[in-house]
N, C-alpha and C positions, 0 to 999 in steps of 0.2 A: 837665163839664155832664151832668146826668141825661139830657138828650135825645140825647146821643151814642149811647145804646143803641138809640134809635129808628132812627137812621141806620145803625147796625151791622146791624140786622135787615133794613133795606131793600135792602142790597147783594145778598144771595142772591135776594131777590124779583125784582130787576131781571134777574139771570142767568136765572131761569126764566120770567118773564112780561114782561120788558122790552120786547120788540118790540111786543106788543099795547098796552102802556101808551104807548110812544112814538107809535104810530099815532093813539091817542086824544088825547094831550096836546100833543105837538109844541112844547115850550118848555123853556128852561133857567131854573132857579130858583136863587136865592142866598138862603140863610137866614143872617141876621146875628143871632146870639144872645148874650145877656149873662146872667150869673148875677144881677147887680144893676146899678143905675145907675152905680156907680163902676168896675165890672169892664170889662176890655178885651173887645171883641167877639170871638167865635169864628165862623168862617165854614164853611158847608157848601154845596157846589154840587151840585145834582141836575140832570143833563142828561137830560131826557126828550124830546130832539129828534133824537138821533142813535143809530143802531144799536139796541142793547138797552138803552140808557140807561147812565148812569155816575154814581157818587157819589164826590165828592172832599171831603176834610176841609180845604178851603181855598177861596179865591177862584180860579175858573178860567173863562176865556172871558168872554163878554159875556152876562150874564143878561137874559132878557126881563122878568123880574120879581124884585124883592127883597122878602123878608118880614123885617121887623125886629121882634124881640120878646124878652121874657125867657124864659129856659130853662123855668121852671115853667109859663108860659103855653103853650108848645109841648107840654109833657107833658100838660097838661090838655086841649088840643085833640085830641091823639092818643088819649086815653082817653075822648073824648066828653063830658068834664065841662065843656068850654067850647065854645060855638057860635062858628064862625068869624065870622059876621056881628056877633055880640055883641062879640067880641074887637076887631073893627075899629072898631065904633061907640064902644066904651069907651076906645079909644086903646091897648089892650093889644097890638094888632098894627098895624104901619104897613106900607103897601104902596107900593113905588116901582116905576115902570115901567108895563108894559102891563096894565091892569086886566082886559081880556078873557082874557089868559093866566093872570092870577092866579085868576080864577074857575074855570079848568080844573084847578087843583091843589086837589082836594077831600080832606077828611080820610080818606076811604077809601084813599088812597094811602099813608097812614102806618100802619105795622104796629101792631096793637093788643097784641100779645103780647110786646113788648120788656120785658126784666127791668130795672125801674127802681129 
């Protein structure tokens, strides 16, 4: 997945700024991403609830919120080419779980400089 580079860039950011992000966000997110409709989903868990936060390339724990989308749409979101509200309204992003927690995960938490 192209978006894996975004998550790879996020890990060092959590190391350096994780505590502040955890204080602001306080939720665990699961990203369920597919390359296309036929592809098996790949999972990324972002814990922004505990310690400095943690990124896992798998399902881990109990997420407060799950984002389900295609890989290309997450890349577009991270680059500012796709608005999160538009993605949700057009069905490009499905959200399961706590909507209030979902709103706390803003695109500025996604690294912009990932090599895609």
